[in-house]
C-alpha positions in Angstrom: 107.3 -104.6 -9.5 106.7 -100.6 -9.0 107.7 -98.1 -11.3 108.8 -94.8 -9.8 108.1 -91.3 -11.2 110.4 -89.4 -12.8 110.4 -85.9 -11.5 112.5 -83.7 -13.3 114.6 -80.9 -10.5 113.0 -77.6 -10.5 115.5 -74.8 -11.2 115.0 -71.4 -9.7 117.0 -68.3 -11.7 116.7 -65.1 -10.0 113.3 -63.1 -10.7 111.5 -66.3 -10.9 109.3 -68.0 -8.1 111.2 -70.9 -6.0 109.5 -73.8 -4.5 110.2 -74.6 -1.0 110.6 -78.2 0.6 106.7 -78.7 0.1 106.6 -77.3 -3.1 104.8 -74.4 -2.7 105.8 -71.0 -4.5 107.5 -68.5 -2.4 107.6 -64.9 -3.3 110.0 -63.8 -6.4 113.5 -63.2 -5.5 115.0 -59.4 -6.3 118.5 -59.2 -7.9 119.1 -56.3 -8.6 120.9 -56.1 -12.0 122.7 -52.8 -13.8 124.7 -52.3 -16.7 128.2 -51.3 -16.9 130.0 -49.8 -20.0 133.5 -49.6 -20.9 134.6 -46.2 -22.4 137.5 -47.4 -23.5 136.2 -49.2 -26.4 133.0 -47.1 -27.1 132.8 -45.5 -30.2 130.0 -43.6 -29.7 127.7 -45.2 -32.1 124.6 -44.2 -29.7 122.4 -47.7 -30.5 122.3 -48.4 -27.0 120.6 -45.1 -26.5 118.0 -45.1 -29.8 117.2 -48.6 -27.9 116.7 -47.8 -24.7 117.1 -44.1 -23.5 115.5 -44.5 -20.4 119.2 -45.9 -19.3 121.8 -44.7 -22.1 122.2 -41.2 -23.1 125.2 -39.3 -25.5 128.4 -36.9 -23.9 127.6 -33.8 -25.7 131.7 -33.5 -25.9 133.1 -37.0 -26.7 130.3 -38.4 -28.0 130.5 -41.7 -26.0 128.0 -43.9 -23.8 126.6 -42.1 -20.7 124.7 -44.4 -18.4 121.9 -42.1 -16.7 120.6 -45.0 -14.4 123.2 -47.9 -14.0 121.0 -50.0 -11.7 117.7 -50.4 -13.9 114.3 -51.6 -13.0 112.9 -55.2 -14.0 110.8 -53.8 -16.5 113.4 -52.3 -18.6 115.7 -55.6 -18.3 114.6 -57.1 -22.1 115.1 -53.4 -23.4 118.6 -53.1 -21.6 119.7 -56.5 -22.9 119.1 -55.9 -26.4 120.9 -52.7 -26.2 123.7 -54.4 -24.5 123.6 -56.7 -27.7 123.5 -54.2 -30.3 126.8 -52.3 -29.3 128.8 -53.2 -32.2 131.9 -52.6 -30.4 130.7 -55.0 -26.9 131.2 -51.8 -25.0 127.9 -52.6 -22.8 127.4 -55.6 -20.1 124.9 -56.3 -17.8 125.9 -57.2 -14.3 123.9 -58.6 -11.2 124.0 -55.5 -8.7 126.4 -54.2 -6.3 130.0 -52.8 -7.7 130.4 -54.2 -11.6 
């Protein structure tokens, strides 16, 4: 009788190394990420601007969010996601690149 070793499947997410069919690590995939605002529900709390001023600012007249840079670099992803989660109205979301 022989034993088979249990092999867990390898999952690769965007931005993580992927294994090719021989098990070698290949270069990282780059998936463009962008932030999207729903101005109909934004109330201008400006938490997003406080948490990530590199991406978010506030309109001086209406007080609503202005996204200075919709597509953001990977090094800002954590800050952007924290800002999105902290929007009390849920007016922000992160989407994969392209049109949101």
